[in-house]
TORVO-273587 format. One line per field, with one value per atom (N, C-alpha, C, O, CB): residue in one letter; chain; x, y, z. Coordinates in Angstrom, 1 decimal, always signed. Glycine has a CB too. Example, Ala and Ser with C-alpha at 12.3 -4.5 7.8 and 13.67 -1.06 7.14 Angstrom:
<nodes>
type <- (A, A, A, A, A, S, S, S, S, S);
mol <- (A, A, A, A, A, A, A, A, A, A);
px <- (+13.2, +12.3, +13.2, +14.2, +11.3, +12.8, +13.7, +12.9, +13.4, +14.1);
py <- (-5.7, -4.5, -3.3, -3.3, -4.5, -2.2, -1.1, +0.0, +1.1, -0.6);
pz <- (+7.8, +7.8, +7.8, +8.5, +9.0, +7.1, +7.1, +7.9, +8.0, +5.7);
</nodes>
This chain:
<nodes>
type <- (M, M, M, M, M, L, L, L, L, L, I, I, I, I, I, V, V, V, V, V, I, I, I, I, I, R, R, R, R, R, S, S, S, S, S, K, K, K, K, K, I, I, I, I, I, F, F, F, F, F, L, L, L, L, L, D, D, D, D, D, T, T, T, T, T, N, N, N, N, N, I, I, I, I, I, L, L, L, L, L, I, I, I, I, I, Y, Y, Y, Y, Y, H, H, H, H, H, T, T, T, T, T, F, F, F, F, F, K, K, K, K, K, R, R, R, R, R, F, F, F, F, F, D, D, D, D, D, K, K, K, K, K, E, E, E, E, E, K, K, K, K, K, H, H, H, H, H, L, L, L, L, L, A, A, A, A, A, T, T, T, T, T, K, K, K, K, K, E, E, E, E, E, L, L, L, L, L, F, F, F, F, F, A, A, A, A, A, Y, Y, Y, Y, Y, L, L, L, L, L, V, V, V, V, V, E, E, E, E, E, N, N, N, N, N, S, S, S, S, S, Y, Y, Y, Y, Y, Q, Q, Q, Q, Q, I, I, I, I, I, F, F, F, F, F, I, I, I, I, I, S, S, S, S, S, T, T, T, T, T, Q, Q, Q, Q, Q, I, I, I, I, I, I, I, I, I, I, R, R, R, R, R, E, E, E, E, E, F, F, F, F, F, Y, Y, Y, Y, Y, A, A, A, A, A, I, I, I, I, I, S, S, S, S, S, T, T, T, T, T, N, N, N, N, N, S, S, S, S, S, K, K, K, K, K, F, F, F, F, F, F, F, F, F, F, D, D, D, D, D, E, E, E, E, E, P, P, P, P, P, L, L, L, L, L, S, S, S, S, S, V, V, V, V, V, D, D, D, D, D, E, E, E, E, E, A, A, A, A, A, I, I, I, I, I, L, L, L, L, L, K, K, K, K, K, I, I, I, I, I, G, G, G, G, G, E, E, E, E, E, F, F, F, F, F, Q, Q, Q, Q, Q, N, N, N, N, N, S, S, S, S, S, F, F, F, F, F, V, V, V, V, V, V, V, V, V, V, L, L, L, L, L, E, E, E, E, E, E, E, E, E, E, S, S, S, S, S, Y, Y, Y, Y, Y, I, I, I, I, I, E, E, E, E, E, E, E, E, E, E, L, L, L, L, L, K, K, K, K, K, L, L, L, L, L, L, L, L, L, L, C, C, C, C, C, K, K, K, K, K, R, R, R, R, R, Y, Y, Y, Y, Y, G, G, G, G, G, I, I, I, I, I, K, K, K, K, K, K, K, K, K, K, Q, Q, Q, Q, Q, K, K, K, K, K, I, I, I, I, I, H, H, H, H, H, D, D, D, D, D, T, T, T, T, T, N, N, N, N, N, I, I, I, I, I, V, V, V, V, V, A, A, A, A, A, T, T, T, T, T, M, M, M, M, M, I, I, I, I, I, E, E, E, E, E, N, N, N, N, N, K, K, K, K, K, I, I, I, I, I, E, E, E, E, E, A, A, A, A, A, I, I, I, I, I, A, A, A, A, A, S, S, S, S, S, F, F, F, F, F, N, N, N, N, N, R, R, R, R, R, K, K, K, K, K, D, D, D, D, D, F, F, F, F, F, I, I, I, I, I, G, G, G, G, G, F, F, F, F, F, V, V, V, V, V, E, E, E, E, E, I, I, I, I, I, E, E, E, E, E, L, L, L, L, L, F, F, F, F, F, E, E, E, E, E, F, F, F, F, F);
mol <- (A, A, A, A, A, A, A, A, A, A, A, A, A, A, A, A, A, A, A, A, A, A, A, A, A, A, A, A, A, A, A, A, A, A, A, A, A, A, A, A, A, A, A, A, A, A, A, A, A, A, A, A, A, A, A, A, A, A, A, A, A, A, A, A, A, A, A, A, A, A, A, A, A, A, A, A, A, A, A, A, A, A, A, A, A, A, A, A, A, A, A, A, A, A, A, A, A, A, A, A, A, A, A, A, A, A, A, A, A, A, A, A, A, A, A, A, A, A, A, A, A, A, A, A, A, A, A, A, A, A, A, A, A, A, A, A, A, A, A, A, A, A, A, A, A, A, A, A, A, A, A, A, A, A, A, A, A, A, A, A, A, A, A, A, A, A, A, A, A, A, A, A, A, A, A, A, A, A, A, A, A, A, A, A, A, A, A, A, A, A, A, A, A, A, A, A, A, A, A, A, A, A, A, A, A, A, A, A, A, A, A, A, A, A, A, A, A, A, A, A, A, A, A, A, A, A, A, A, A, A, A, A, A, A, A, A, A, A, A, A, A, A, A, A, A, A, A, A, A, A, A, A, A, A, A, A, A, A, A, A, A, A, A, A, A, A, A, A, A, A, A, A, A, A, A, A, A, A, A, A, A, A, A, A, A, A, A, A, A, A, A, A, A, A, A, A, A, A, A, A, A, A, A, A, A, A, A, A, A, A, A, A, A, A, A, A, A, A, A, A, A, A, A, A, A, A, A, A, A, A, A, A, A, A, A, A, A, A, A, A, A, A, A, A, A, A, A, A, A, A, A, A, A, A, A, A, A, A, A, A, A, A, A, A, A, A, A, A, A, A, A, A, A, A, A, A, A, A, A, A, A, A, A, A, A, A, A, A, A, A, A, A, A, A, A, A, A, A, A, A, A, A, A, A, A, A, A, A, A, A, A, A, A, A, A, A, A, A, A, A, A, A, A, A, A, A, A, A, A, A, A, A, A, A, A, A, A, A, A, A, A, A, A, A, A, A, A, A, A, A, A, A, A, A, A, A, A, A, A, A, A, A, A, A, A, A, A, A, A, A, A, A, A, A, A, A, A, A, A, A, A, A, A, A, A, A, A, A, A, A, A, A, A, A, A, A, A, A, A, A, A, A, A, A, A, A, A, A, A, A, A, A, A, A, A, A, A, A, A, A, A, A, A, A, A, A, A, A, A, A, A, A, A, A, A, A, A, A, A, A, A, A, A, A, A, A, A, A, A, A, A, A, A, A, A, A, A, A, A, A, A, A, A, A, A, A, A, A, A, A, A, A, A, A, A, A, A, A, A, A, A, A, A, A, A, A, A, A, A, A, A, A, A, A, A, A, A, A, A, A, A, A, A, A, A, A, A, A, A, A, A, A, A, A, A, A, A, A, A, A, A, A, A, A, A, A, A, A, A, A, A, A, A, A, A, A, A, A, A, A, A, A, A, A, A, A, A, A, A, A, A, A, A, A, A, A, A, A, A, A, A, A, A, A, A, A, A, A, A, A, A, A, A, A, A, A, A, A, A, A, A, A, A, A, A, A, A, A, A, A, A, A, A, A, A, A, A, A, A, A, A, A, A, A, A, A, A, A, A, A, A, A, A, A, A, A, A, A, A, A, A, A, A, A, A, A, A, A, A, A, A, A, A, A, A);
px <- (-28.6, -27.1, -26.4, -26.4, -26.3, -25.7, -25.5, -23.8, -22.8, -25.5, -23.4, -22.4, -21.5, -21.8, -22.6, -20.4, -19.6, -18.9, -18.6, -18.3, -18.5, -17.5, -16.6, -16.9, -17.8, -15.1, -13.9, -13.6, -13.8, -12.8, -13.3, -12.2, -10.8, -10.5, -13.0, -10.1, -8.5, -8.2, -8.8, -7.3, -7.3, -6.8, -5.4, -5.0, -8.0, -4.9, -3.4, -3.2, -3.9, -2.6, -2.6, -2.4, -1.0, -0.1, -2.9, -1.2, +0.1, +0.4, -0.3, -0.4, +1.7, +2.8, +1.7, +0.8, +4.3, +1.5, +1.0, -0.5, -0.7, +0.6, -1.4, -2.2, -1.7, -2.5, -3.1, -0.8, -0.6, -0.1, -0.4, +1.3, +0.6, +1.3, -0.1, -0.3, +2.4, -0.8, -1.8, -2.7, -3.6, -2.5, -3.0, -3.7, -3.0, -3.7, -3.7, -1.5, -0.8, -0.8, -1.0, +0.8, -0.7, -0.2, -1.7, -2.2, +0.8, -2.2, -3.4, -3.6, -4.4, -3.0, -2.2, -2.7, -1.6, -1.4, -1.5, -1.1, -0.1, -1.2, -1.0, +1.0, -2.1, -3.5, -4.6, -5.0, -3.8, -5.2, -6.7, -7.7, -8.4, -7.5, -7.6, -8.9, -8.4, -9.1, -9.6, -7.2, -6.7, -6.8, -7.4, -4.8, -6.2, -6.9, -7.3, -7.0, -7.8, -8.8, -10.1, -10.4, -10.9, -11.2, -10.3, -11.0, -9.8, -10.1, -10.4, -8.8, -8.3, -9.3, -9.5, -6.6, -9.6, -10.0, -11.8, -12.1, -9.6, -12.4, -13.5, -13.0, -13.9, -14.2, -11.9, -11.8, -11.3, -11.7, -11.2, -10.5, -10.4, -11.9, -11.9, -9.0, -12.6, -14.1, -14.8, -15.6, -14.4, -14.5, -15.4, -14.9, -15.6, -14.8, -13.5, -12.4, -13.1, -13.6, -10.8, -12.9, -13.6, -15.3, -15.7, -13.5, -15.7, -17.5, -17.7, -18.6, -18.2, -17.0, -17.3, -16.3, -15.8, -17.3, -15.8, -15.2, -13.5, -13.2, -16.6, -13.0, -11.7, -10.6, -10.4, -11.0, -10.1, -8.3, -7.5, -7.5, -7.5, -6.7, -6.0, -4.7, -4.4, -5.9, -4.1, -2.6, -1.6, -1.9, -2.9, -0.3, +0.5, +2.3, +2.4, +0.3, +3.1, +4.1, +5.5, +5.6, +4.0, +6.4, +7.7, +8.2, +9.1, +8.4, +8.1, +7.8, +7.3, +8.0, +7.5, +6.2, +5.8, +5.9, +5.5, +4.8, +6.5, +6.6, +7.9, +7.7, +7.2, +8.9, +10.5, +10.0, +10.0, +11.7, +9.3, +9.0, +7.9, +7.5, +8.9, +7.6, +6.5, +7.5, +7.3, +5.3, +8.5, +9.4, +10.4, +10.7, +10.3, +10.9, +12.3, +11.1, +11.7, +12.8, +9.8, +8.8, +8.5, +8.7, +7.4, +7.8, +7.3, +8.4, +8.2, +6.4, +9.7, +10.7, +11.4, +11.8, +12.4, +11.6, +12.1, +11.9, +10.9, +11.4, +12.6, +11.8, +12.2, +12.4, +11.8, +12.0, +12.2, +10.9, +10.6, +13.6, +10.3, +8.4, +7.5, +6.5, +7.8, +8.3, +7.1, +8.0, +9.0, +5.7, +7.3, +7.9, +7.9, +8.6, +7.4, +7.0, +7.5, +7.2, +6.2, +6.7, +8.6, +8.5, +8.3, +8.4, +10.3, +8.2, +8.3, +9.2, +10.2, +8.3, +9.4, +10.8, +10.8, +9.8, +11.0, +11.8, +12.0, +11.3, +11.2, +13.2, +10.9, +10.1, +8.5, +7.9, +10.3, +8.2, +6.8, +6.6, +5.9, +7.1, +7.5, +7.4, +7.4, +6.3, +8.4, +8.2, +8.2, +6.9, +6.7, +9.4, +6.0, +4.9, +4.3, +3.7, +4.4, +4.3, +3.0, +3.4, +2.4, +3.2, +4.3, +4.8, +3.7, +2.8, +6.3, +4.3, +3.9, +2.0, +1.2, +4.8, +1.6, +0.3, -0.1, -0.7, -0.2, +0.6, +0.2, +0.1, -0.7, +1.2, +1.0, +1.5, +0.1, -0.1, +2.6, -0.5, -1.5, -2.5, -3.3, -1.6, -2.8, -4.0, -4.3, -5.4, -4.8, -3.3, -3.1, -2.2, -1.2, -3.0, -2.3, -1.6, -0.4, -0.5, -2.3, +0.7, +2.2, +3.1, +3.7, +2.9, +3.1, +3.6, +5.0, +5.5, +3.0, +5.7, +7.3, +7.3, +6.5, +8.3, +8.1, +8.2, +9.7, +10.7, +7.5, +9.1, +10.2, +9.8, +10.4, +10.1, +9.1, +8.9, +9.7, +9.5, +7.4, +10.8, +11.7, +11.3, +11.3, +13.2, +10.9, +10.6, +9.2, +9.1, +10.5, +8.3, +7.2, +7.6, +7.1, +6.7, +8.5, +8.8, +9.4, +9.3, +9.7, +10.5, +11.5, +10.4, +10.5, +12.2, +9.2, +8.2, +7.5, +7.6, +7.2, +6.6, +6.7, +7.6, +7.1, +7.0, +9.0, +10.0, +10.0, +10.3, +11.2, +9.7, +9.8, +9.0, +9.2, +10.6, +7.5, +6.4, +6.3, +6.2, +5.2, +6.4, +6.3, +7.4, +7.4, +5.7, +8.5, +10.0, +10.3, +10.3, +9.9, +10.6, +10.4, +11.8, +12.8, +10.2, +11.8, +12.9, +13.5, +12.5, +13.2, +14.3, +14.7, +13.5, +13.4, +14.2, +12.8, +12.4, +11.3, +10.8, +12.5, +11.0, +9.3, +9.9, +8.7, +8.8, +10.3, +10.9, +10.1, +9.7, +12.9, +10.2, +9.6, +8.1, +7.5, +10.1, +7.5, +5.8, +5.6, +4.6, +4.5, +6.4, +6.5, +6.4, +5.5, +7.4, +7.7, +7.6, +6.7, +6.4, +8.1, +6.1, +3.9, +3.4, +2.8, +2.3, +3.7, +2.3, +3.0, +2.4, +1.4, +4.3, +4.4, +4.0, +3.4, +5.8, +3.9, +3.6, +2.0, +1.2, +3.9, +1.9, -0.1, -0.3, -1.2, -1.4, +0.3, -0.3, +0.5, -0.1, +0.1, +1.4, +2.0, +0.8, +0.5, +3.4, +0.0, -0.8, -2.1, -2.6, +0.1, -2.5, -4.1, -4.7, -5.9, -5.2, -4.2, -4.5, -5.1, -4.2, -3.1, -6.1, -6.4, -6.6, -6.5, -7.8, -7.0, -6.9, -6.2, -6.4, -8.4, -5.5, -4.8, -5.4, -6.3, -4.1, -5.2, -5.7, -4.3, -3.4, -7.0, -4.8, -3.3, -4.3, -5.5, -1.9, -3.4, -3.3, -2.6, -3.1, -2.4, -1.7, -0.9, -1.0, -0.2, +0.0, -2.0, -3.0, -2.1, -2.1, -5.3, -1.5, -0.6, +0.4, +0.9, +0.0, +0.8, +1.8, +1.5, +1.9, +1.4, +0.3, -0.1, -1.0, -1.3, -2.1, -1.2, -2.4, -1.2, -0.1, -2.7, -2.0, -1.0, -0.9, -1.3, +0.0, -0.2, -0.4, -2.0, -2.9, +0.7, -1.9, -3.6, -3.9, -5.0, -3.7, -3.1, -2.7, -3.9, -4.5, -0.4, -3.6, -4.2, -5.3, -5.4, -3.0, -6.4, -7.1, -6.8, -6.0, -8.5, -7.6, -7.5, -9.0, -10.1, -7.0, -8.0, -9.8, -9.8, -8.9, -10.5, -11.3, -12.0, -12.7, -13.6, -12.8, -12.0, -12.8, -12.7, -13.1, -12.1);
py <- (-19.2, -18.8, -17.7, -17.6, -19.7, -16.8, -15.4, -15.7, -15.6, -14.2, -16.0, -16.0, -14.5, -13.5, -16.9, -14.6, -12.7, -13.5, -14.7, -11.8, -12.4, -12.5, -11.4, -10.2, -12.8, -12.1, -11.6, -10.7, -11.0, -12.8, -9.9, -9.3, -8.9, -8.9, -7.2, -8.7, -8.2, -7.1, -6.8, -8.9, -6.3, -5.1, -4.6, -4.9, -4.3, -4.1, -3.8, -2.5, -1.8, -4.1, -1.9, -0.7, +0.1, -0.1, -0.9, +1.3, +2.4, +2.7, +2.9, +4.1, +2.7, +3.8, +4.4, +3.8, +5.0, +5.6, +7.2, +6.9, +7.7, +7.6, +5.4, +5.5, +5.2, +5.5, +5.2, +4.6, +3.8, +5.8, +6.1, +2.0, +6.7, +7.7, +8.8, +9.5, +8.1, +8.6, +9.8, +9.0, +9.9, +10.3, +8.3, +7.5, +7.6, +7.4, +6.2, +8.0, +8.2, +9.8, +10.3, +7.6, +10.3, +11.3, +12.3, +12.6, +11.3, +12.6, +13.4, +14.9, +15.5, +13.6, +14.9, +16.8, +17.0, +18.0, +18.3, +15.8, +16.2, +16.5, +17.3, +14.6, +16.0, +16.1, +15.9, +14.8, +15.1, +17.0, +16.6, +15.8, +14.9, +17.8, +16.4, +15.4, +14.6, +13.6, +15.7, +14.1, +12.4, +11.6, +10.5, +12.3, +12.2, +11.4, +10.9, +9.8, +11.7, +12.2, +11.3, +10.4, +9.3, +12.1, +10.6, +9.7, +8.2, +7.1, +10.8, +8.2, +7.0, +6.4, +5.2, +7.0, +6.9, +6.4, +6.3, +5.1, +7.6, +6.6, +5.9, +4.7, +4.0, +7.2, +4.6, +3.6, +2.5, +1.3, +3.8, +2.8, +1.4, +1.0, -0.2, +1.7, +1.3, +1.7, +0.9, +0.0, +3.4, +1.2, +0.4, -0.9, -1.8, +0.8, -1.0, -2.0, -3.1, -4.1, -1.5, -2.6, -3.5, -4.2, -5.3, -2.6, -3.2, -3.3, -4.6, -5.4, -0.8, -4.6, -5.2, -6.2, -6.5, -4.0, -6.9, -7.8, -7.9, -8.8, -8.8, -6.8, -7.1, -7.7, -7.6, -5.4, -8.4, -8.8, -7.9, -7.4, -10.4, -7.5, -6.1, -6.6, -7.7, -4.5, -6.1, -6.7, -5.4, -4.5, -7.3, -5.4, -4.7, -5.3, -6.3, -3.4, -5.1, -6.1, -5.2, -4.0, -6.9, -5.9, -6.1, -4.6, -4.0, -7.9, -4.1, -3.2, -1.6, -0.6, -3.7, -1.8, -0.8, -0.6, +0.5, -0.8, -1.8, -1.5, -0.4, +0.8, -3.2, -0.8, +0.1, +1.0, +1.7, -0.1, +1.8, +3.0, +3.5, +4.5, +3.3, +3.4, +3.7, +4.2, +5.2, +2.3, +3.3, +3.8, +4.5, +5.4, +2.2, +4.6, +5.6, +6.9, +7.8, +4.8, +7.3, +8.1, +9.0, +10.2, +7.0, +7.9, +8.5, +9.1, +10.0, +7.6, +8.6, +8.9, +10.3, +11.3, +6.8, +10.5, +11.5, +13.1, +13.6, +11.2, +14.0, +14.9, +16.5, +17.7, +15.0, +15.9, +16.5, +16.2, +16.7, +16.2, +15.3, +15.0, +16.0, +16.8, +13.3, +15.6, +16.4, +16.6, +15.9, +15.7, +18.1, +18.8, +18.1, +18.6, +19.8, +16.7, +15.8, +14.4, +13.6, +16.1, +14.6, +13.0, +11.6, +11.8, +12.7, +10.6, +9.5, +9.0, +8.5, +8.6, +8.8, +8.5, +6.6, +6.0, +9.0, +6.2, +4.9, +3.9, +2.8, +4.8, +4.0, +3.3, +3.5, +2.7, +4.3, +4.5, +5.0, +4.0, +3.1, +6.5, +4.3, +3.9, +2.4, +1.9, +4.5, +1.5, +0.4, -0.2, -1.4, +0.0, +0.5, +0.3, +0.2, -0.8, +1.4, +0.7, +1.3, +0.5, -0.2, +2.8, -0.3, -1.3, -2.8, -3.4, -1.3, -2.9, -3.9, -3.9, -4.9, -3.8, -2.2, -2.5, -3.2, -4.2, -1.2, -2.2, -3.0, -4.7, -5.5, -2.5, -4.8, -6.3, -7.3, -8.4, -6.2, -6.7, -7.1, -7.2, -8.2, -6.6, -5.6, -5.9, -6.2, -6.1, -4.7, -6.4, -6.7, -7.7, -7.9, -5.8, -8.2, -9.6, -8.8, -7.7, -10.3, -9.2, -8.9, -9.8, -10.8, -9.1, -9.4, -10.0, -9.6, -8.5, -9.5, -10.8, -10.6, -10.5, -11.2, -11.8, -9.8, -9.7, -9.7, -9.0, -8.6, -10.9, -11.8, -12.2, -13.1, -13.4, -11.6, -12.1, -11.3, -10.3, -11.9, -12.3, -11.5, -11.7, -10.8, -11.8, -13.1, -13.4, -12.6, -12.0, -15.0, -12.7, -11.3, -10.3, -9.9, -10.7, -9.6, -8.1, -7.8, -6.7, -7.8, -9.1, -9.3, -9.2, -8.5, -11.1, -10.0, -9.5, -8.4, -8.1, -9.9, -7.5, -6.4, -5.3, -4.8, -6.6, -5.0, -4.2, -4.6, -3.7, -4.5, -5.7, -5.4, -5.6, -5.4, -6.0, -6.1, -5.7, -3.7, -3.1, -6.4, -3.2, -1.7, -1.1, +0.1, -1.2, -1.7, -0.5, +0.0, +1.2, +0.6, -0.6, -0.3, +0.5, +0.0, -1.8, +1.7, +2.0, +3.1, +3.6, +2.5, +3.4, +4.2, +3.5, +2.3, +6.3, +4.8, +4.8, +4.1, +3.7, +5.4, +3.9, +3.5, +2.0, +1.7, +3.8, +1.2, -0.2, -0.7, -1.8, -0.2, +0.7, +0.0, -0.2, -0.9, +0.8, +0.9, +0.5, -0.7, -1.4, +1.9, -0.8, -2.3, -3.2, -4.0, -2.8, -3.2, -4.3, -4.6, -5.7, -4.3, -3.5, -3.6, -4.5, -5.5, -1.4, -4.1, -5.1, -6.2, -7.2, -4.7, -6.3, -7.8, -8.3, -9.4, -8.4, -8.1, -8.8, -9.0, -10.0, -7.7, -7.6, -8.5, -9.1, -9.9, -7.7, -9.4, -10.6, -12.2, -13.3, -10.4, -12.1, -13.4, -14.0, -15.2, -12.9, -12.5, -13.5, -12.5, -11.6, -13.1, -12.5, -12.7, -11.5, -11.5, -14.0, -10.2, -8.9, -8.4, -8.5, -8.0, -8.0, -7.2, -5.5, -4.6, -7.9, -5.3, -3.5, -3.0, -3.5, -2.8, -2.0, -1.0, +0.1, +0.7, -0.5, +0.5, +1.7, +2.7, +2.5, +1.4, +3.7, +4.8, +6.1, +6.2, +4.3, +7.3, +8.5, +8.9, +9.5, +8.9, +8.3, +8.2, +7.6, +6.9, +7.7, +7.8, +6.6, +6.7, +5.8, +7.2, +8.0, +8.2, +7.2, +6.9, +9.5, +6.8, +5.5, +4.1, +3.4, +4.8, +4.6, +2.7, +2.7, +1.7, +2.1, +3.7, +3.8, +2.9, +2.5, +6.0, +2.9, +1.8, +0.9, +0.4, +1.8, -0.1, -1.6, -2.1, -2.0, -2.4, -2.8, -3.5, -4.7, -5.3, -4.3, -4.9, -6.2, -5.7, -6.3, -6.3, -4.7, -4.3, -3.4, -3.0, -3.4, -3.0, -1.6, -0.8, -1.1, -1.7, +0.4, +1.3, +1.1, +0.9, +3.0, +1.3, +1.2, +2.5, +3.3, +0.3, +2.5, +4.1, +4.0, +3.3, +4.8, +5.5, +5.6, +7.2, +7.8, +4.6);
pz <- (+4.9, +5.1, +4.5, +3.3, +4.7, +5.2, +4.8, +3.9, +4.7, +6.5, +2.6, +2.3, +2.0, +1.3, +1.4, +2.8, +2.8, +1.5, +1.6, +4.6, +0.2, -0.4, -0.2, -0.2, -1.6, +0.0, +0.4, -0.9, -2.1, +0.8, -0.3, -2.0, -0.9, +0.3, -3.4, -2.4, -1.9, -2.4, -3.4, -2.3, -1.6, -2.0, -1.2, +0.0, -1.7, -1.8, -1.6, -1.2, -1.9, -2.7, -0.5, +0.0, +0.2, +1.0, +1.0, -0.8, -1.1, +0.6, +1.6, -2.3, +0.2, +1.5, +1.6, +2.3, +1.1, +1.1, +0.8, +2.0, +2.9, -1.4, +1.7, +2.8, +3.5, +4.4, +3.0, +4.2, +5.6, +6.4, +7.5, +5.6, +5.6, +5.9, +6.4, +7.4, +4.4, +5.6, +5.7, +6.6, +6.7, +4.1, +7.2, +7.8, +9.3, +10.3, +7.1, +9.5, +10.7, +11.1, +12.2, +10.6, +10.0, +9.9, +10.1, +9.0, +8.5, +10.7, +11.3, +10.5, +9.9, +12.9, +10.9, +10.8, +9.0, +8.3, +13.0, +8.9, +7.0, +6.0, +5.1, +6.1, +6.1, +5.2, +6.0, +6.1, +4.1, +6.6, +7.2, +6.4, +6.8, +7.5, +5.1, +4.2, +3.9, +4.4, +2.8, +3.3, +3.2, +4.7, +4.8, +2.9, +5.6, +6.9, +6.4, +5.8, +7.8, +6.9, +6.9, +5.8, +6.2, +6.9, +4.5, +3.1, +3.7, +3.2, +0.8, +4.5, +4.6, +5.9, +5.9, +4.7, +6.6, +7.8, +7.2, +7.5, +9.3, +6.9, +6.0, +4.8, +4.5, +5.2, +4.3, +3.7, +4.4, +4.2, +2.7, +5.2, +6.1, +6.9, +7.0, +7.5, +7.3, +7.4, +6.3, +6.6, +7.2, +5.5, +4.1, +4.5, +5.1, +2.3, +3.9, +3.7, +4.6, +4.2, +4.2, +6.2, +7.3, +7.3, +7.3, +8.6, +7.3, +7.2, +5.4, +5.3, +6.7, +4.9, +3.4, +3.3, +2.2, +2.1, +5.1, +5.0, +3.4, +2.7, +4.8, +3.4, +2.3, +3.4, +4.6, +1.5, +2.4, +3.1, +2.7, +1.5, +2.6, +4.1, +3.3, +3.0, +3.5, +4.4, +2.6, +1.9, +1.8, +1.2, +0.0, +2.7, +2.0, +1.8, +1.0, +2.9, +2.2, +1.9, +2.2, +2.0, +0.3, +2.6, +3.0, +2.1, +2.8, +2.4, +1.4, +0.9, +0.9, +1.0, +0.6, +0.9, +1.9, +3.2, +3.8, +1.8, +4.0, +5.7, +5.2, +5.3, +7.2, +4.6, +4.6, +4.4, +5.4, +3.6, +3.1, +3.2, +3.9, +3.2, +2.3, +4.6, +5.3, +6.7, +7.5, +5.6, +6.7, +8.3, +7.5, +8.3, +9.5, +6.6, +5.6, +5.8, +6.4, +3.2, +5.5, +5.1, +6.7, +6.9, +4.5, +7.9, +8.9, +9.6, +10.4, +9.7, +9.5, +11.1, +9.8, +10.6, +12.0, +8.8, +7.9, +8.3, +7.7, +6.7, +9.2, +9.3, +8.2, +8.5, +10.9, +7.2, +6.2, +5.2, +4.1, +5.6, +5.8, +5.6, +6.4, +6.1, +6.4, +8.0, +9.0, +9.9, +10.1, +9.6, +10.8, +11.7, +12.8, +13.7, +11.9, +12.9, +14.2, +13.5, +13.5, +15.9, +13.0, +12.3, +13.6, +14.8, +11.2, +13.0, +14.0, +15.2, +14.5, +13.4, +16.2, +16.7, +16.3, +16.0, +18.7, +16.4, +16.2, +16.9, +16.4, +16.3, +17.9, +19.0, +18.0, +17.3, +20.9, +18.4, +17.3, +16.3, +16.4, +16.4, +15.0, +13.9, +14.4, +14.3, +13.0, +15.0, +15.1, +15.8, +15.6, +15.6, +16.6, +17.3, +15.9, +15.5, +18.6, +15.6, +13.8, +13.3, +13.4, +12.5, +12.6, +12.2, +12.6, +12.0, +12.9, +13.9, +14.5, +14.6, +14.8, +15.8, +14.4, +14.0, +12.6, +12.3, +14.2, +11.7, +10.4, +10.3, +9.7, +9.3, +11.0, +11.4, +11.7, +11.2, +13.0, +12.5, +12.9, +12.3, +12.2, +13.7, +11.6, +11.3, +9.5, +9.0, +11.8, +9.1, +7.8, +7.2, +7.9, +7.3, +6.1, +5.4, +5.2, +4.6, +4.0, +5.4, +5.4, +4.4, +4.8, +6.9, +2.7, +1.6, +1.7, +1.8, +0.4, +1.7, +1.1, -0.4, -1.0, +1.5, -1.0, -2.3, -3.2, -3.4, -2.3, -3.6, -3.7, -5.5, -6.2, -2.3, -5.9, -7.3, -8.4, -9.0, -7.7, -8.6, -9.5, -11.0, -11.8, -9.4, -11.3, -12.6, -13.1, -14.2, -12.6, -12.3, -12.4, -12.8, -13.8, -11.4, -12.3, -11.8, -12.9, -13.3, -10.5, -13.8, -15.5, -16.5, -17.6, -15.8, -15.8, -17.1, -17.5, -18.7, -17.0, -16.3, -16.1, -17.1, -18.1, -15.1, -16.6, -16.8, -18.4, -19.3, -15.9, -18.6, -20.6, -21.6, -22.8, -21.4, -20.5, -21.0, -21.2, -22.2, -19.9, -20.0, -20.0, -20.1, -19.8, -18.8, -20.7, -20.8, -19.8, -20.0, -21.7, -18.3, -16.6, -16.9, -17.4, -15.1, -16.4, -16.1, -14.8, -14.4, -17.3, -14.4, -13.1, -11.5, -11.3, -13.6, -10.6, -10.1, -9.9, -8.8, -10.1, -10.9, -11.7, -11.1, -11.3, -14.1, -10.8, -10.8, -9.2, -8.8, -10.9, -8.7, -7.3, -7.0, -6.2, -6.1, -8.4, -8.2, -9.1, -8.9, -8.8, -9.9, -10.6, -10.0, -10.2, -11.1, -8.6, -7.6, -7.2, -6.9, -6.7, -7.0, -6.0, -7.1, -6.9, -6.0, -8.5, -9.1, -9.3, -9.4, -10.7, -9.3, -9.4, -8.2, -8.5, -9.6, -7.1, -5.8, -6.1, -6.2, -4.3, -6.2, -6.7, -7.5, -7.2, -7.2, -8.8, -9.5, -8.7, -8.8, -11.3, -8.2, -7.5, -6.6, -6.3, -6.4, -6.1, -4.5, -5.2, -4.5, -1.9, -6.5, -7.3, -6.9, -7.2, -6.8, -6.1, -5.5, -7.0, -7.9, -4.7, -7.4, -8.6, -8.5, -9.4, -9.1, -7.0, -6.9, -5.7, -4.6, -6.9, -5.9, -5.3, -4.6, -5.3, -6.1, -3.7, -3.3, -2.6, -1.8, -2.1, -3.5, -3.7, -3.9, -4.4, -5.4, -3.5, -3.4, -5.2, -6.1, -2.0, -5.1, -6.1, -7.5, -8.0, -5.6, -8.0, -8.6, -10.4, -11.2, -8.6, -10.4, -11.6, -11.8, -12.9, -11.6, -10.3, -10.3, -11.7, -12.6, -8.5, -10.8, -10.9, -12.8, -13.6, -8.9, -12.9, -14.7, -15.5, -15.3, -15.9, -16.2, -17.0, -17.0, -18.0, -17.0, -15.7, -15.9, -15.6, -14.7, -14.8, -16.8, -17.2, -16.2, -16.2, -18.9, -15.6, -14.8, -13.1, -12.2, -14.6, -13.3, -11.7, -11.8, -13.0, -10.7, -10.9, -10.9, -9.9, -9.0, -11.0, -9.9, -8.7, -8.3, -8.7, -8.9, -6.6, -6.1, -6.0, -5.7, -4.5, -6.4, -6.0, -5.2, -5.1, -6.8, -3.9, -2.5, -2.3, -1.4, -1.0);
</nodes>
C-alpha cells in the first residue's frame, strides 16, 4: 500500500498575482506554474485566506499596477477558481495575532503579514510560498518554502 504524506502550504498574494498576470513578470509567472505543478504532484494541501483574496482583488483590479487590470467580473471569476482549488481560511485569530504583535514588536503595515502568520499558526501550516520573503523572515513559527 502506498502512503501519501500530505503537506500543508500557504500561498501569499503575490504568488496568485504572478500566476494570473503572465506578462507582468514572465520569469515569476513561470515559477508559479512550476510551483503549482510541484505542489499538486506531491499532494500538498494548499491554503489561502480571506485576507489573501481581498489583497488579490485590490491589486488585480488596480490600473496603478497593471496596464490591463482585471475587470470586476474577471476578478470575481478568478476568486471562484481559487475557492475551487485551495482551502480558504477565515482569518479571525485575534489572540494569536496579539501574541505575535507583542512577541515581535509589530507596528504599522507589518500587521498584515503578521495576520497571515497568525492564520497559519492556528491552522498548523508551517510553510509559506512568497516572492516577498523578507516579509516573513524572522517569524520562527513558520518557514519559507523554497521554490
